[in-house]
N, C-alpha and C positions, 0 to 999 in steps of 0.2 A: 276851348268857349265854354265859358258861364251860363248855366241856368237860369233868367234871373223872371219872379214871378210877374215882374211888372212888364209883359212884354205880352203885344195883343196874340202875338201869333209868335209860333216858332220859325216857321218859311214863309216869305213872301215873295211870290212870283211875280215878275211883270212880267206879262205880256201870254196871250192866251192864241200865240199860233203853237204849231204842231209841235217843239220844245216845251213851251210852258204849259200847252194839256197832258203831254206825258208824262211830264213830271208831276202834275199837278193828279193823277191817277196813281200813279205808282206811291207816292206821299200817303193817298186817300187809305190806300191799301193795307198800308202798313201799319195804320193809326198815326202818323206822323202830322200833327198840327200844322193848316199854311192858308193862305189866302194869297185868291188871282185876282190878280189887278190886269185890266183890260183898260184899254182907251176907248175903243170903239164901242158904240153901243150892241146890242145883241143879235139886232134888227142886219146890222150892216156886214156878222161875220159872213154871212155863206155869201156875201157878194163879192168878198176877195178873190178874184179866181188868177191862180199862181201855179205854181207847180204841178207836175203830177205822177215822174218818173220813179218809181219806189224799186230801190235795189234787193237783190236776192235778200242778203245779210240783216238789211233794214225788217223787212217781213220777219224774217227767224226770230230776231231779237225783240219784236213784238210779240213773237208767239212763243219767247222765252218769260217774258214780263206779265204774259197772260194778259194783253190789249187785244193780240189776236188770236182766234177767230173770236173770241168774248164779245168784242164791241166792234173791231173792225174784220172786216173780209174781205180777202184778196183774192180776187176772182178771175178779173181782164187781166192777162197775161199778154205779155212782147217777146217773143224770141229773137227777132230778125230786127235789122236796122240797113237802111240803104245808102251807098252814096251815090252821087250823080255828077257827073260833070260834062261838059257840053261833049264831050266823046266818050264818055262811058257808063255805065247804071252796074255797079256791084253790088247784092242782094247780100248782106254779111249775117249769116246763120252764129250768133253766138251762143244762142242756144245748145247747139249739139256742142262746140269745144268747151262749155262750160259743164257738162253731162247733164241738160235739160234743167240748166237752174235760171228761169228767166225773170226780166222786169216784171213790175206788176204796174198797169195802172189806176191810180186814185186821184182823181183832181183834189188841190191843198183844201180846194174853200171847202168840200164835201166833208174831208177827213176832218177838217177844226167844226163844221157843223155837228157831226157826228159823237166826236169827242166831250165835245161841249153839250147835247143832250147828255150822253152817257154820265158825265159829273154832276149836270145838276140833277139828273135821275135819283141818285145816291147823298143827294145835299151837300154837295162840293161848296165853298164857298167862294163864289167868281164873284167879283164886282164890278158889274161892265159901266163903262163911263166915266172911270177913275183913272186921272192922269196922273203920271206919277210928276213932279216938277222938279224934285231934289233931295240929296237923302246927307246924312250924315253919319258916321261911324263912331264909337265909341270903346272902351275897355269890354261892355257889358252887351251891347248890342247894337243896332239902326234903326232909326226914324229916317220914314219917308214920308216926305212932303205932299200931299198933292189936291188935287180938285175932285170933288167927288161926282157924282151921277148927277145930284142936284148942281152942279156947277159953284158947289161952297169951297173953301178948302177945310183943309180934313190933316191928320198925320195919322200913319200907323208904326208901330214897335214892334219888330220883331228879332229871331235871334241872326238869322243870314236873309242875304237878298238872292235868289235866281233873277238875273237878267237875263230875258229871252224878249227882250221890247226890240231888237233890228241892232242894223250897224248905228243909226242916226240915232237910235235910243238916248233914253235920259242916264241910265244905266251904266251905257259904253262909256259913255261921255264924261260920268264921274270916277273914271279910275285912276289912281294915279300910281306910277313907278311899275308903270306897265311899257313895254315896246310896241309900239306899232308901225307896222311895215307896211307897203300896199303900193298898187302898181295899178294905173291904167291904162286900158285903150284908147287911139284916136277915133276908133268907131263903136257905133251902139246898135243895140236890136230893137226894132220895132216889133212890137207883139201885137198880134191880135186874133180875136177870137175870131172862128167863120162858123154862121148855122151850118154847118154841111157834116157828112157822113165824111170820114179821114181817104183820102184820094187811094192810100194803101191800107190793110191792115198794120205796117209799121210803120218807126221814125224813119221819116226820108232826113235825108242832110247834103243841100245841091249848094255845090262851090262852083258858082258863077263866075263869069270875069266881072259881072258888072256887080259881084257882090253874094254873102251867102245867102239863102232861103233853106227852111227847114219848116218837116210838117211833125209836130206831137199829136200822137191820140190823149182825148179828154173823154167825153162823153159819146152818147153813140151817131146825135147829132151836132155836136161840138167838138170843136177841131181847131186846136192851137198850131199857128203858121209865125214864124218870124221872118224878117227882113235887116241883112246889115245895112245899114243907112248911116251916111256922116254922122262925129259927135255933137256936129254944129247943127242938124236939123231939130227941128222942133214938130209935133205931134200936128199941126197946122202945113205942114208941107208936103202931108201924106193923107191927101183926101181918098175916099175909097176906092175909086176908078184908079185910081192909080197903084196903091198896095195892090188890086186886084191885076192890073197890066204885069206889075213887076213879080210877082207871085206865080203867073202864068209862065212869062219869059223866064224867071231864074230856074223853076223849078221843071220846065220843059214839058208843059201840060195843059196845051191849047183847046180851047174849050172849054175845059172841065171847072173851071173856076166862073164860070159866066151864070151871071143872075145868084153868085153867093153873096148873101149878107154878112159883113165883116164888122165886128161890136168891139167896145172895149178897146180902143190904141192907146198904147200905152210905151216907154221910151226904156228898155233895159240896161243899163251904163254895164259893161265890158271892166267890172273893178275888181280886184284881189285884194283883201287887206287881212291882216294878222294879228291878231292884238299876244303878245306872250308877256306873263302867265295868263291865263283866264280866271284871274282870281286877283283880289287885291282887300287882304284881309276877310274879313267875315260877308264881302260883294262876289257873288260868283259868275259868270258871264257863258251864256249856252247858244249854240245857233246864229246867224248873224251878227247877233252881240258881242260875238267872240271875235267872228273869222265872217269873211265876205269873197263868195266864189265866183266866178261867172257862170249860164247858165249852161254853157256846153255840157254836154253827156249828165245834165238831170241830176245832179248832187248835191244841191245846196241844203232844201226838206232833210233828203235822208241825213247828211251832218248832225243838222239841228237833231232831229230824233236818236241819233247814235250819242250824242255828247248827251242827251237831255235823263237816257237811261244811267247814264256814266255817275253824273251827277246826281239823281236820286237814289240810286244806290248807295253812294256815299252819305246821302244826307242821312237814310233809312240807316246806315250804320251806328252815324253819331249820335243820331237822336234817340235811336232807340233802346232795347233792354240793355246792347253791350257796352253802347257806350264809345265804339274806339271811333275814332275820328283817321284814320291811317288813310282810308281808303279816300276821303275827302279832300286830304292834304294831299296826294299823287294824284287828284283830280284832271291836272295842266299835264301833268308830265306823261298822264296815261293817253288822252286825246290828239296831243298837238302833230305825234308819228305821223298818225294816219290820217290826220286834216292834210298836212304837208303832203303825203303822199297824192290824196284827191287833188288838191288845188295843182300839182305836178302834170299830173293825169287830163283835166281840165283844160289847163293851160297849152298841151300840145296839141291838146283837140283842134283849139282855134287855130292852132297852126295847120293845119289838114282844111280848114275847112272857108277860114275867111279871106276874103278877097285883099281886104287891106288890113293890114295889122301894124308890124313897129317892122314890115317889110320897105325896101325902097318903095317910091310916089308910083312906079310906072308897074306894077307887080303885079296890077289888076287886070293888065291886057290879055288880050288873047298874045298865044305865044311867049309869055314874056318869062323869065325865069321863076318869079313866084308863081307862075299858074303850072308850071313844068310839076316843080317842085310837090303842088298837092296831087296833079295827075301821078305821079311817084308813089307817092305815099298808098293812095287807096289802089295803087297796082300790087304794090307791099302786102295789102291787107288781106287782097286776093290769093299772091304766091307763096308770101314766107308766113309757113304754118309755126315759127316761133314770135314772130310780131303777132299774128295773128291771135295765137291763144293767151298772149300777154294782153291782148287789147280786150279781148272777149271777156275775162275774169273783170278787170280795174271797171270797163263798162254796166256788167252787168252787177257789180259789186258783189262777185262771188268769188272766196277765198279759195285756191286750186286744190285739189283733192291729192 
């Protein structure tokens, strides 16, 4: 890649989610010129409540590159998760099995807000309300077409693009010569936030014949809940009284959700997608723009941050003093094996907790073969030390010692 004096910037980062913001911070610290384009206004950035589980390895990686604890302080830990069925409840202490290496709880919208504030404070070039509408590549660079914050047409010339704008974003849609493989399940998760402390101070996965239900910790008085619903359902099919009743039944918590206010209902597709390679010429993709994973196990934000660190390090070596492009050229080769391992884990976990996935139609019934399999997996986690150790490390995101 050549260096052209007519470029507006060296790196254009599209999307100010966790991946785009982490990459921007690392490029700023290394003195690499960048522009970060975000289609949402700044005021909306703190209202996009999504993930919240941070793997142990992700936090260690952020420490290694200086983002934690300088910018992000990870203080709320989670060492256990619970599997519930109508016949049993198993609290799984994965922290002990991993050598005291936990998950951390850090709501994604708070993480994004903190990273935005910190980048603005050091003069990082973030352009809110800038929506990319297309791109063209040539031998010397990339031109992005966009609608600026005032609603007018604009363009940006850069050496490379880091696409961090999601699986349905413009950058992902512009990729040429990449193979895309995907799979979708015939059910969804309905996600809601409850204005309540968590029912328990750990994650709950309830494999109920009526469908999966889950609790994930977020803030002291705000808890995220999930319900498995048919893929054909809409948010309108789930008034809050029905949500409360189903959560109460599936989580086996009579009376404990009475009076709780549920807000921000959204439907989450159980969809998996992989793009190979994660690059088209001067355009690189990270996070959901490169791969989509189900929410099972809380891996999406972690993969995005891990992608961003590797991509940023490759860009720093390429456009820094050494001018060495080898690491950047190996970006896909480096990241894809770890992403596929994580996809495999998430897909396995869905088999453990879902009532209706790719099993036969009657496998959600009490006493069905599918229900028996789910009970068998829960029992195996409790009694098989080899399986338990594998699950603990894969779930916490901690490499075996």
